[in-house]
N, CA and C atoms as an extended XYZ file, in Angstrom:
330
Properties=species:S:1:pos:R:3:atomname:S:1:resname:S:1:resid:I:1 pbc="F F F"
N        44.841      -22.401        7.073 N   GLY     1
C        43.592      -22.237        7.712 CA  GLY     1
C        42.704      -21.155        7.150 C   GLY     1
N        42.779      -20.828        5.862 N   GLU     2
C        41.864      -19.826        5.300 CA  GLU     2
C        40.550      -20.478        4.891 C   GLU     2
N        39.515      -19.652        4.810 N   SER     3
C        38.220      -20.142        4.330 CA  SER     3
C        37.595      -19.077        3.443 C   SER     3
N        36.626      -19.506        2.682 N   ILE     4
C        35.896      -18.590        1.814 CA  ILE     4
C        34.413      -18.938        1.899 C   ILE     4
N        33.566      -17.918        1.814 N   GLN     5
C        32.128      -18.138        1.770 CA  GLN     5
C        31.672      -17.925        0.335 C   GLN     5
N        30.890      -18.861       -0.149 N   TYR     6
C        30.421      -18.792       -1.525 CA  TYR     6
C        28.891      -18.893       -1.515 C   TYR     6
N        28.185      -17.801       -1.835 N   PRO     7
C        26.716      -17.856       -1.804 CA  PRO     7
C        26.162      -18.691       -2.960 C   PRO     7
N        25.212      -19.528       -2.651 N   ILE     8
C        24.515      -20.316       -3.665 CA  ILE     8
C        23.050      -19.909       -3.592 C   ILE     8
N        22.540      -19.331       -4.669 N   LYS     9
C        21.160      -18.861       -4.717 CA  LYS     9
C        20.321      -19.838       -5.527 C   LYS     9
N        19.103      -20.070       -5.048 N   PHE    10
C        18.216      -21.039       -5.677 CA  PHE    10
C        16.935      -20.337       -6.109 C   PHE    10
N        16.656      -20.315       -7.393 N   PHE    11
C        15.457      -19.714       -7.956 CA  PHE    11
C        14.777      -20.745       -8.855 C   PHE    11
N        13.966      -21.622       -8.288 N   PRO    12
C        13.341      -22.657       -9.113 CA  PRO    12
C        12.388      -22.062      -10.141 C   PRO    12
N        12.435      -22.571      -11.342 N   GLN    13
C        11.563      -22.107      -12.414 CA  GLN    13
C        10.370      -23.028      -12.614 C   GLN    13
N        10.418      -24.188      -11.981 N   GLU    14
C         9.342      -25.163      -12.111 CA  GLU    14
C         9.042      -25.776      -10.752 C   GLU    14
N         7.871      -26.368      -10.649 N   ILE    15
C         7.496      -27.083       -9.427 CA  ILE    15
C         8.030      -28.506       -9.575 C   ILE    15
N         9.205      -28.709       -9.015 N   ARG    16
C         9.846      -30.033       -9.077 CA  ARG    16
C        11.049      -30.045       -8.154 C   ARG    16
N        11.627      -31.237       -7.972 N   LYS    17
C        12.841      -31.360       -7.169 CA  LYS    17
C        14.055      -31.121       -8.065 C   LYS    17
N        15.037      -30.481       -7.495 N   TYR    18
C        16.287      -30.197       -8.196 CA  TYR    18
C        17.436      -30.849       -7.432 C   TYR    18
N        18.409      -31.335       -8.176 N   ARG    19
C        19.598      -31.908       -7.556 CA  ARG    19
C        20.724      -31.856       -8.585 C   ARG    19
N        21.855      -31.352       -8.159 N   ASP    20
C        23.004      -31.274       -9.063 CA  ASP    20
C        24.283      -31.257       -8.238 C   ASP    20
N        25.354      -31.494       -8.908 N   GLU    21
C        26.660      -31.480       -8.249 CA  GLU    21
C        27.464      -30.298       -8.766 C   GLU    21
N        28.038      -29.571       -7.841 N   VAL    22
C        28.925      -28.459       -8.181 CA  VAL    22
C        30.325      -28.880       -7.763 C   VAL    22
N        31.268      -28.667       -8.645 N   LEU    23
C        32.648      -29.053       -8.374 CA  LEU    23
C        33.483      -27.803       -8.139 C   LEU    23
N        33.980      -27.659       -6.924 N   PHE    24
C        34.878      -26.549       -6.603 CA  PHE    24
C        36.303      -27.026       -6.822 C   PHE    24
N        37.031      -26.280       -7.635 N   GLU    25
C        38.408      -26.659       -7.958 CA  GLU    25
C        39.362      -25.663       -7.308 C   GLU    25
N        40.358      -26.195       -6.621 N   VAL    26
C        41.332      -25.372       -5.908 CA  VAL    26
C        42.691      -25.540       -6.576 C   VAL    26
N        43.238      -24.429       -7.031 N   ASN    27
C        44.578      -24.400       -7.649 CA  ASN    27
C        44.730      -25.385       -8.804 C   ASN    27
N        43.635      -25.703       -9.470 N   GLY    28
C        43.705      -26.580      -10.635 CA  GLY    28
C        43.995      -28.037      -10.332 C   GLY    28
N        44.117      -28.403       -9.059 N   SER    29
C        44.481      -29.789       -8.768 CA  SER    29
C        43.559      -30.477       -7.764 C   SER    29
N        43.059      -29.751       -6.819 N   TYR    30
C        42.237      -30.357       -5.772 CA  TYR    30
C        40.772      -30.013       -6.040 C   TYR    30
N        39.891      -31.026       -6.079 N   LYS    31
C        38.474      -30.803       -6.382 CA  LYS    31
C        37.606      -31.204       -5.193 C   LYS    31
N        36.630      -30.366       -4.923 N   VAL    32
C        35.695      -30.633       -3.829 CA  VAL    32
C        34.279      -30.679       -4.416 C   VAL    32
N        33.659      -31.862       -4.477 N   PRO    33
C        32.280      -31.945       -4.987 CA  PRO    33
C        31.269      -31.595       -3.895 C   PRO    33
N        30.265      -30.834       -4.279 N   VAL    34
C        29.198      -30.462       -3.351 CA  VAL    34
C        27.864      -30.741       -4.050 C   VAL    34
N        27.004      -31.495       -3.378 N   ILE    35
C        25.672      -31.777       -3.915 CA  ILE    35
C        24.748      -30.623       -3.516 C   ILE    35
N        24.077      -30.071       -4.510 N   ILE    36
C        23.120      -28.984       -4.297 CA  ILE    36
C        21.731      -29.555       -4.573 C   ILE    36
N        20.820      -29.393       -3.613 N   ALA    37
C        19.464      -29.912       -3.784 CA  ALA    37
C        18.455      -28.880       -3.310 C   ALA    37
N        17.307      -28.864       -3.931 N   GLY    38
C        16.226      -27.971       -3.542 CA  GLY    38
C        14.947      -28.412       -4.223 C   GLY    38
N        13.885      -27.755       -3.889 N   GLU    39
C        12.609      -28.121       -4.497 CA  GLU    39
C        11.764      -26.876       -4.724 C   GLU    39
N        11.226      -26.757       -5.916 N   GLY    40
C        10.254      -25.722       -6.226 CA  GLY    40
C         8.894      -26.241       -5.812 C   GLY    40
N         8.214      -25.537       -4.908 N   VAL    41
C         6.915      -26.000       -4.407 CA  VAL    41
C         5.813      -25.018       -4.804 C   VAL    41
N         4.605      -25.513       -4.984 N   PRO    42
C         3.502      -24.622       -5.368 CA  PRO    42
C         3.031      -23.775       -4.192 C   PRO    42
N         2.549      -22.585       -4.512 N   ILE    43
C         1.911      -21.739       -3.515 CA  ILE    43
C         0.433      -22.115       -3.527 C   ILE    43
N        -0.091      -22.424       -2.370 N   ARG    44
C        -1.496      -22.826       -2.255 CA  ARG    44
C        -2.178      -21.977       -1.188 C   ARG    44
N        -2.989      -21.034       -1.639 N   LEU    45
C        -3.780      -20.210       -0.726 CA  LEU    45
C        -5.235      -20.621       -0.870 C   LEU    45
N        -5.965      -20.626        0.239 N   ALA    46
C        -7.370      -21.007        0.202 CA  ALA    46
C        -8.155      -20.159        1.195 C   ALA    46
N        -9.418      -19.974        0.892 N   LEU    47
C       -10.312      -19.298        1.833 CA  LEU    47
C       -10.613      -20.245        2.981 C   LEU    47
N       -10.616      -19.716        4.211 N   LEU    48
C       -10.971      -20.562        5.352 CA  LEU    48
C       -12.448      -20.929        5.323 C   LEU    48
N       -13.289      -19.984        4.853 N   LYS    49
C       -14.723      -20.258        4.752 CA  LYS    49
C       -15.133      -20.200        3.282 C   LYS    49
N       -15.760      -21.238        2.811 N   GLU    50
C       -16.229      -21.300        1.427 CA  GLU    50
C       -17.191      -20.150        1.119 C   GLU    50
N       -17.931      -19.708        2.127 N   SER    51
C       -18.912      -18.629        1.931 CA  SER    51
C       -18.241      -17.297        1.591 C   SER    51
N       -16.943      -17.169        1.826 N   ASP    52
C       -16.232      -15.924        1.526 CA  ASP    52
C       -15.924      -15.753        0.035 C   ASP    52
N       -16.351      -16.710       -0.787 N   LYS    53
C       -16.160      -16.541       -2.235 CA  LYS    53
C       -16.977      -15.361       -2.751 C   LYS    53
N       -18.053      -15.039       -2.046 N   LEU    54
C       -18.862      -13.875       -2.370 CA  LEU    54
C       -18.942      -13.018       -1.114 C   LEU    54
N       -18.425      -11.815       -1.187 N   VAL    55
C       -18.421      -10.903       -0.036 CA  VAL    55
C       -19.446       -9.809       -0.316 C   VAL    55
N       -20.550       -9.820        0.437 N   ASN    56
C       -21.610       -8.837        0.279 CA  ASN    56
C       -21.309       -7.665        1.215 C   ASN    56
N       -21.083       -6.506        0.650 N   LEU    57
C       -20.767       -5.318        1.444 CA  LEU    57
C       -22.015       -4.583        1.913 C   LEU    57
N       -23.189       -5.070        1.535 N   GLY    58
C       -24.441       -4.505        2.019 CA  GLY    58
C       -24.801       -3.191        1.360 C   GLY    58
N       -25.887       -2.609        1.845 N   GLU    59
C       -26.349       -1.315        1.333 CA  GLU    59
C       -26.015       -0.256        2.370 C   GLU    59
N       -25.251        0.735        1.951 N   ILE    60
C       -24.866        1.801        2.876 CA  ILE    60
C       -25.022        3.149        2.186 C   ILE    60
N       -25.101        4.193        2.975 N   ARG    61
C       -25.225        5.544        2.428 CA  ARG    61
C       -23.883        6.050        1.913 C   ARG    61
N       -23.957        6.979        0.989 N   SER    62
C       -22.765        7.614        0.439 CA  SER    62
C       -21.953        8.239        1.576 C   SER    62
N       -20.660        8.051        1.538 N   GLY    63
C       -19.769        8.614        2.550 CA  GLY    63
C       -19.504        7.669        3.706 C   GLY    63
N       -20.307        6.612        3.830 N   GLN    64
C       -20.064        5.628        4.873 CA  GLN    64
C       -19.221        4.501        4.289 C   GLN    64
N       -18.803        3.607        5.150 N   GLN    65
C       -18.018        2.483        4.646 CA  GLN    65
C       -18.538        1.176        5.222 C   GLN    65
N       -18.232        0.121        4.528 N   SER    66
C       -18.608       -1.218        4.962 CA  SER    66
C       -17.342       -2.060        4.961 C   SER    66
N       -17.124       -2.796        6.017 N   VAL    67
C       -15.912       -3.593        6.133 CA  VAL    67
C       -16.286       -5.051        6.386 C   VAL    67
N       -15.694       -5.940        5.659 N   ARG    68
C       -15.845       -7.372        5.884 CA  ARG    68
C       -14.446       -7.965        5.935 C   ARG    68
N       -14.291       -8.981        6.720 N   ILE    69
C       -12.987       -9.636        6.840 CA  ILE    69
C       -13.087      -11.037        6.273 C   ILE    69
N       -12.160      -11.361        5.402 N   ILE    70
C       -12.060      -12.737        4.916 CA  ILE    70
C       -10.719      -13.283        5.383 C   ILE    70
N       -10.667      -14.573        5.580 N   GLN    71
C        -9.434      -15.187        6.046 CA  GLN    71
C        -8.905      -16.142        4.992 C   GLN    71
N        -7.625      -15.970        4.693 N   LEU    72
C        -6.939      -16.858        3.765 CA  LEU    72
C        -6.004      -17.755        4.558 C   LEU    72
N        -5.871      -18.980        4.103 N   ALA    73
C        -4.949      -19.920        4.734 CA  ALA    73
C        -3.863      -20.280        3.739 C   ALA    73
N        -2.631      -20.300        4.210 N   ASN    74
C        -1.518      -20.745        3.390 CA  ASN    74
C        -1.396      -22.257        3.566 C   ASN    74
N        -1.742      -23.008        2.533 N   LEU    75
C        -1.671      -24.460        2.577 CA  LEU    75
C        -0.381      -24.987        1.955 C   LEU    75
N         0.506      -24.074        1.621 N   SER    76
C         1.800      -24.457        1.041 CA  SER    76
C         2.685      -25.078        2.111 C   SER    76
N         3.706      -25.768        1.662 N   ARG    77
C         4.659      -26.348        2.606 CA  ARG    77
C         5.648      -25.317        3.142 C   ARG    77
N         5.659      -24.133        2.542 N   ILE    78
C         6.559      -23.066        2.981 CA  ILE    78
C         5.769      -21.773        3.127 C   ILE    78
N         6.349      -20.785        3.777 N   ALA    79
C         5.712      -19.481        3.897 CA  ALA    79
C         5.553      -18.870        2.509 C   ALA    79
N         4.479      -18.149        2.317 N   ALA    80
C         4.228      -17.535        1.015 CA  ALA    80
C         3.910      -16.062        1.204 C   ALA    80
N         4.568      -15.222        0.435 N   ARG    81
C         4.241      -13.797        0.406 CA  ARG    81
C         3.289      -13.580       -0.751 C   ARG    81
N         2.284      -12.764       -0.521 N   PHE    82
C         1.363      -12.476       -1.604 CA  PHE    82
C         0.818      -11.075       -1.448 C   PHE    82
N         0.269      -10.563       -2.530 N   LYS    83
C        -0.308       -9.224       -2.543 CA  LYS    83
C        -1.685       -9.339       -3.173 C   LYS    83
N        -2.665       -8.751       -2.537 N   LEU    84
C        -4.009       -8.749       -3.090 CA  LEU    84
C        -4.155       -7.569       -4.037 C   LEU    84
N        -4.716       -7.813       -5.191 N   THR    85
C        -4.927       -6.749       -6.165 CA  THR    85
C        -6.376       -6.766       -6.631 C   THR    85
N        -6.824       -5.627       -7.105 N   VAL    86
C        -8.170       -5.501       -7.642 CA  VAL    86
C        -8.034       -5.372       -9.161 C   VAL    86
N        -8.707       -6.239       -9.916 N   PRO    87
C        -8.624       -6.152      -11.378 CA  PRO    87
C        -9.090       -4.789      -11.889 C   PRO    87
N        -8.474       -4.315      -12.947 N   GLU    88
C        -8.793       -3.004      -13.521 CA  GLU    88
C       -10.266       -2.904      -13.906 C   GLU    88
N       -10.868       -4.002      -14.364 N   ALA    89
C       -12.290       -3.989      -14.739 CA  ALA    89
C       -13.166       -3.673      -13.528 C   ALA    89
N       -12.813       -4.173      -12.364 N   VAL    90
C       -13.574       -3.902      -11.140 CA  VAL    90
C       -13.412       -2.438      -10.752 C   VAL    90
N       -12.199       -1.923      -10.837 N   ILE    91
C       -11.959       -0.509      -10.519 CA  ILE    91
C       -12.770        0.387      -11.451 C   ILE    91
N       -12.804        0.046      -12.726 N   SER    92
C       -13.576        0.835      -13.694 CA  SER    92
C       -15.064        0.828      -13.366 C   SER    92
N       -15.596       -0.338      -12.971 N   ARG    93
C       -17.026       -0.420      -12.605 CA  ARG    93
C       -17.321        0.422      -11.370 C   ARG    93
N       -16.432        0.401      -10.405 N   ILE    94
C       -16.618        1.197       -9.188 CA  ILE    94
C       -16.609        2.681       -9.526 C   ILE    94
N       -15.645        3.091      -10.367 N   LYS    95
C       -15.575        4.499      -10.777 CA  LYS    95
C       -16.851        4.912      -11.497 C   LYS    95
N       -17.339        4.040      -12.362 N   LYS    96
C       -18.552        4.345      -13.123 CA  LYS    96
C       -19.742        4.493      -12.176 C   LYS    96
N       -19.866        3.611      -11.199 N   LEU    97
C       -20.962        3.680      -10.226 CA  LEU    97
C       -20.937        4.977       -9.434 C   LEU    97
N       -19.748        5.491       -9.182 N   HIS    98
C       -19.602        6.702       -8.367 CA  HIS    98
C       -19.393        7.961       -9.208 C   HIS    98
N       -19.516        7.819      -10.525 N   GLY    99
C       -19.396        8.979      -11.402 CA  GLY    99
C       -17.995        9.560      -11.469 C   GLY    99
N       -16.995        8.734      -11.276 N   ILE   100
C       -15.602        9.186      -11.337 CA  ILE   100
C       -15.092        8.964      -12.754 C   ILE   100
N       -14.548       10.004      -13.342 N   SER   101
C       -14.072        9.942      -14.718 CA  SER   101
C       -12.679        9.329      -14.810 C   SER   101
N       -12.438        8.593      -15.905 N   ASP   102
C       -11.105        8.048      -16.195 CA  ASP   102
C       -10.301        9.007      -17.062 C   ASP   102
N       -10.875       10.176      -17.393 N   ASP   103
C       -10.238       11.121      -18.307 CA  ASP   103
C        -9.190       11.956      -17.580 C   ASP   103
N        -8.062       11.369      -17.256 N   LYS   104
C        -6.952       12.116      -16.642 CA  LYS   104
C        -5.964       12.440      -17.745 C   LYS   104
N        -5.651       13.705      -17.884 N   LYS   105
C        -4.649       14.084      -18.873 CA  LYS   105
C        -3.275       13.992      -18.264 C   LYS   105
N        -2.368       13.396      -19.004 N   ASP   106
C        -0.984       13.284      -18.580 CA  ASP   106
C        -0.325       14.649      -18.714 C   ASP   106
N         0.289       15.138      -17.670 N   ALA   107
C         0.930       16.453      -17.674 CA  ALA   107
C         2.020       16.537      -18.733 C   ALA   107
N         2.611       15.409      -19.108 N   ASN   108
C         3.682       15.399      -20.099 CA  ASN   108
C         3.158       15.301      -21.532 C   ASN   108
N         1.834       15.118      -21.714 N   SER   109
C         1.317       14.886      -23.067 CA  SER   109
C         1.055       16.176      -23.832 C   SER   109
N         1.110       17.306      -23.185 N   GLU   110
C         0.846       18.571      -23.893 CA  GLU   110
C         2.111       19.261      -24.287 C   GLU   110
């Protein structure tokens, strides 16, 4: 009456269905076939409002802030984790507009 737990991890590399057979062999004589199946699915995120493709933050005074909310919908068949990032070119333009220098010296470079 002993049992063993054997973890099977699935990391699809492509968007497609996967299916294979794994053969567990016990003491070199008894074989247990197990069908393994899974599917790699695409992540599909979309804006709820088409108008949110352009977010106008308006004109505000220095030191104030402007906040707008956009809503994204996960249209995938499964839950999707994602992280929003700002491209480096956008960060550079913002720094330039606000007179922030990119000239940071690395403490280890001297």
